[in-house]
N, C-alpha and C positions, 0 to 999 in steps of 0.2 A: 812411410810406404803407403801408396794410394792405389786403390782398385778402380780402374776406369772401365765403364760399361757402355758400349755403343749398341743400342737396341734398334735393329732394322726390321724391315718388313719380312725379310726372308731369314736372315741370320742375326745372331747377337754375338758380339766380340767382348770378351772379358779379359782385360790385360792388367798385369801388376807392374807398377812402375816404382823404382827405388834407385836413389843415387845416380840419377841421370840415364838410366837404362831400363828397357823393358825386360823383366826377368821371367815373365810367364804370359802366355797368350792362349786363350781357349776360344774356339768358335763353335757355337751350338745353334741348332735349329730353334726357331722362335717358340718360346714358352717351354717346349719339350726339354727335359733334363736340367731345368734351372736348379733344382735342389742338389742334384749330383754335381753339377758344375761348381756351384758356390762352395760346396763341401771341400773341394780341392784347395780352396784358398784359406781354409780355417787354420791351417798350420802356420800361416804367416802373420806377422805383427802389423795388421792393417790399421792405419790411423784414420783414414778417411776414404769415402767412396763418392765418385762423381759419375753421373749418368747423363748420356745424350740419348734421346728416344724420339722416334717418329710413330710409336705405337702406344697411345695413352693407356689402353687396358693392360698391356704388358708392363708399363712403367709401374703401375700400382702393385702388380704381383712382385716385381723385383724389389720395390721399396719395402714391402712387408717382409720379404724373405731376408733382406739385408738387415733390417731391424732385429729380426729373430736370430740370425746367425752371428752378426758382428756387434749388435747393440749400438749401431751407428745410424744417425739420420743422414741419408745420402743427399748430396748436392745435385740439383737438377738444372741442366743448362737450358736457358731460354733466351729469347731476343732481348729481354729486359735486363739480364745480368751479363750479357756478352761484351758490353762496352764497344760495340761496333756501330758505325753509322750505316744504317740500312736505308739507302735512297730508293725505296720502292713504294708502291701504292699501299701495301698492307704488311708492315714489318712482322706482325703476329702470325702471318701465314708462311713465313720462311721456315723451312724445316730445321730442326736442331742440328741435324747432321751437316747441313749446308753451312749453318752458322759456325760450327766447329771447324769445318774446312777453311772457311774464310778467315777465321781468327788465326789459325796456324799459318796460313799463307801470308797474311799481313805481317806476322812476326818474322817470317823467313825471307820474304821477297821485297825488293824495292821496285817501284813502278807498277805498271799495269800487270794484272795476272788473270789467267783463265784456269780455273780448277775444274777438271773433268773427273767425276766420280762414277765408277762403274759398279752399280749395285742393282737392286730390283729395278730402279730407274737409272738411266744415264743422265746425270745432271751437269750443267755448265754454270759455274758461278763466276761472275765477272767482278773484279776489283779494279778500281781506277788508281791513278798515280797518287791520289790524295788519301789512299787507303780506305776508300768507301766501297761498300757493296752496292752495285748499281743494277743488279738483276741477273738474268741468265736465261736458261732454257732447261726443260725437262723432257726427255724422250724415253720410250720404253727401253728397259734393260735388254742386254743381248740375250740372256737366257729366257726372259719373259717373252720376247718376240719369237724365239725358237719354239718354246713350249706351246705358245698359242697356235703357231703354224702346225705343229705336230698334232695338237688336240683337234684342230678343225679339219685336217686332211686325213681321212681314214686309212690311206695306204702308206702314210709316213710313220716310221718308227722312231722312238726316242733315240737320239744319238749323242755321242760325246762331242761337245763344242770345242773344236780345235781347227787350225788352218790346214786344209788339204794341200798337198804338194803343188797341185795345179788348179787354176781357177775354173777350168772346164771339168766338172765332175763326171765320173764314169759310172757311178751307181747312185742309188738313192741317198746313201749316207754321205758321200762326198758332194753330191748336189746340194744337200741341206747345209753341210758345213761351209761350202763355198758361198752359197747365197747369204747365209746369216753372217759369217765372219767377215768376208770381203765387203759386203754391203755396209757392215758396221764401220769398217775402216774408212771407206769413201764418204760415208755420212759424217763421221767425225772430222775428217779433213775439210769437208765442205763447210761444216759449221764453224770450224776454227777460222777458215778463210773469211767468212762473212762477218764473224764477230770482230776480227782484227780490222776490218774495213770501217768499223764504227768506233774504234779506239785511236787515240793519238799517242805516239811515243812507243818506246820499247815495251814488249809484253812477254812475260814468262808464262809458260804453259806447264801445269802440274797434272799428272795422272795419279789417281789413287783408286782404291776400291777393288773388289774381287777379281775383275777381269783385266785390271790395269797391267799386270805383269805379262799377260798374254798379248795384249794390244800393243804395248810399248815397242817391241822389236819391229813391228810391221808399220808403225806410224812414221811417215817421212818428215813430218814437221818436228823441229827441234823441241824437246820437252824434258821435264824432270819427272822421274818416277819416285813417288813418296808413299810407301805402303802404310805408314803410321800417321798420316796427316790428320785424320779425324780424331784419333786418340790424342795426338798432340794438342789439338784444339780444345778438347774436353779438359785436359790437364791445365792448359794456359788460362782458360776461363775460370776454372776452379781456383787456381793460384791467385788470380787477380781479385777474387771475391773473399779470399782468406788471408 
């Protein structure tokens, strides 16, 4: 039984994996409630812990808590232990979450692949048919863009991010929803179109991350929705190193 921890800039996901299935999944706010969340897993017979993190300070806190709670030295995913060919200028700058997404995609997909992860940032990870990570793009996340807009515009109020029934909004709430959500769709489809123009051969598109289930039904481009892609990557990298 392995505890997989994906530490992001906004949320952290803790998932328990055993006998080829995820048996428990907890999402918490960054740093907050670490102690309470980890206590939930004390009742399980955890043999190992693997961490993917893009927040170094939070990594240290989790490592110390895991040692305290489970008496285990956790495995930390990095570009050095991922066994991925990173054909980019600075492999050490590739985020651990992107490395995990790429690793899982390589295992699951043949040929070119575009992984789009909707988190604090919206990232595009490109894998060629030789199973090499060749780069990608990073854009502001959907909620980050919306929150910044609301913060800077005094008359706008915080609103639930969902697709309104019509693209022409009739009030401030639906105006914001339309602008943020539909702009995101057209931006994503535009990015996919231009990325595909730089690739040769068949390409699979995978969506993952917080907003992926909301975006997926609206995206006209053929794609695969994979909510556990990052967790799968953490697990696969851990398994290859043990």
